[in-house]
C-alpha positions in Angstrom: 165.2 161.7 186.5 164.5 161.5 182.8 167.2 161.9 180.3 167.2 164.7 177.8 166.2 162.3 175.0 163.2 161.2 176.9 162.1 164.7 177.7 162.7 165.8 174.1 160.5 163.0 172.8 157.8 163.9 175.2 158.1 167.6 174.2 157.8 166.6 170.5 154.7 164.5 171.2 153.2 167.4 173.2 153.1 165.5 176.5 155.1 167.9 178.7 153.0 170.2 180.9 153.4 172.8 183.6 156.7 173.2 185.5 158.3 170.4 183.5 157.5 172.1 180.2 158.9 175.5 181.4 162.1 173.9 182.8 162.6 172.0 179.5 162.1 175.1 177.3 164.7 177.0 179.4 167.1 174.1 178.8 166.3 174.4 175.0 167.6 178.0 174.9 171.1 176.5 175.1 170.3 174.2 172.2 168.8 176.1 169.2 169.0 173.1 166.9 166.5 171.2 169.1 163.6 173.5 167.9 164.5 172.7 164.2 164.7 169.0 165.2 161.2 169.2 166.6 159.9 170.8 163.4 161.5 168.1 161.3 160.2 165.3 163.5 156.7 166.6 163.3 156.9 166.9 159.6 158.2 163.3 159.2 155.4 162.0 161.5 152.8 163.8 159.4 154.2 162.4 156.2 154.4 158.9 157.6 150.8 159.1 158.8 149.6 160.3 155.4 151.7 158.2 153.0 152.7 155.1 154.7 149.8 152.7 154.5 150.8 149.1 155.0 149.9 146.9 152.0 147.4 144.2 152.7 149.0 140.8 153.3 148.2 138.1 150.8 149.5 135.2 152.9 149.2 136.0 156.5 150.1 132.5 157.7 153.4 132.5 155.8 154.2 135.9 157.2 153.4 134.9 160.8 155.3 131.6 160.3 158.4 133.5 159.1 158.2 135.9 162.1 157.8 133.1 164.5 160.7 131.2 162.9 162.9 134.3 163.4 161.8 134.9 166.9 161.9 131.3 168.2 164.8 129.0 167.6 163.8 125.7 166.0 163.3 122.9 168.5 166.4 120.8 169.1 165.8 117.4 167.6 167.2 114.6 169.7 168.5 111.8 167.5 166.4 108.7 167.7 168.0 105.5 169.0 167.7 103.8 165.6 169.8 106.2 163.5 171.2 105.1 160.2 174.7 104.2 161.5 173.2 102.2 164.4 170.8 100.3 162.1 173.8 99.4 159.8 175.9 98.3 162.7 172.9 96.2 164.1 172.4 94.6 160.7 176.1 93.6 160.4 176.0 92.2 163.9 172.9 90.2 163.2 174.4 88.8 160.0 177.5 87.7 161.9 175.4 86.2 164.7 173.2 84.3 162.2 176.3 83.0 160.4 177.8 81.7 163.7 174.5 80.1 164.7 174.3 78.4 161.3 177.8 77.0 161.6 177.1 75.7 165.1 173.6 74.3 164.5 173.8 72.9 161.0 175.9 69.8 160.7 178.9 70.2 158.5 178.2 67.7 155.7 181.2 68.7 153.6 183.5 67.6 156.4 181.7 64.2 156.5 181.9 63.9 152.7 185.6 64.6 152.7 186.1 61.8 155.2 184.0 59.4 153.1 185.1 60.7 149.7 186.0 57.3 148.4 183.1 55.5 150.1 180.2 55.8 147.6 177.6 53.4 148.9 176.5 51.5 151.9 174.3 48.4 151.9 172.0 48.3 154.8 169.9 45.2 154.1 170.3 42.4 151.6 167.7 39.7 151.2 166.1 37.4 148.7 162.5 36.3 148.2 163.7 32.7 147.5 164.2 30.9 150.8 167.1 28.8 149.2 169.1 31.9 148.4 170.9 33.8 151.1 172.3 37.3 150.6 175.3 38.6 152.5 176.9 42.0 152.2 180.3 43.3 153.3 182.7 46.1 152.6 186.3 45.6 151.7 188.4 48.5 153.1 191.5 47.4 151.2 189.7 47.5 147.8 187.1 50.1 148.9 184.3 47.9 147.5 180.9 46.8 148.7 180.1 43.2 147.9 176.8 41.4 147.9 177.4 37.6 148.1 174.4 35.4 147.0 174.6 31.7 148.0 172.2 29.2 146.4 171.9 30.6 142.9 172.3 28.4 139.8 175.2 29.2 137.7 174.4 31.4 134.7 176.8 31.2 131.7 178.1 34.5 130.4 176.6 34.0 127.0 173.0 33.5 128.4 170.6 36.2 127.3 168.6 37.8 130.0 164.9 38.3 129.3 
C-alpha cells in the first residue's frame, strides 16, 4: 500500500484515477491544508518551468570531472617499492658495503709505511760496466743505512774536481 505522501504526489501530478482518486479525495476532507499545498506545489512547478533555465556550461569537461571526483573516491595509490626512505636506506647500505669492500680488497699501504717508516730506500741491483769493479750492496739495521760497496776503483782525492 502506498503512503500518503506517495498518493499526494501522484494527486498533485494528476496521476490518480478512478477508485483510487475518489478514495484519496475522501481522505483529503480530513486534511483541508492539503488542497492549499496542491495549489502551492502547482504554482511552484509552473514558476520553475518558466523561469529556471539552466545556464549553458562553458567547460563541460571540468564540470563532469568534478562530479565524477565527488561520486567516485580517488584510487588508492599503493606506495612503490622504491619510496624515498627506502632509497635513502639503500644508499647508506651501499656506501657502507663499498667502504668494507675497499678496506678488504685494497692493501693498506699506510700500515706498511708505518712499519717501514725509517726505511727509505732499497737497492735491488748494483752493477758496474767495468769488469774490474764489483758492486755490492747491503743494509745496516743498526744504523738504518743502505751501503753500496765498490771494489776496484782508483782512489780519488777529496780536492779532485769532477768534470
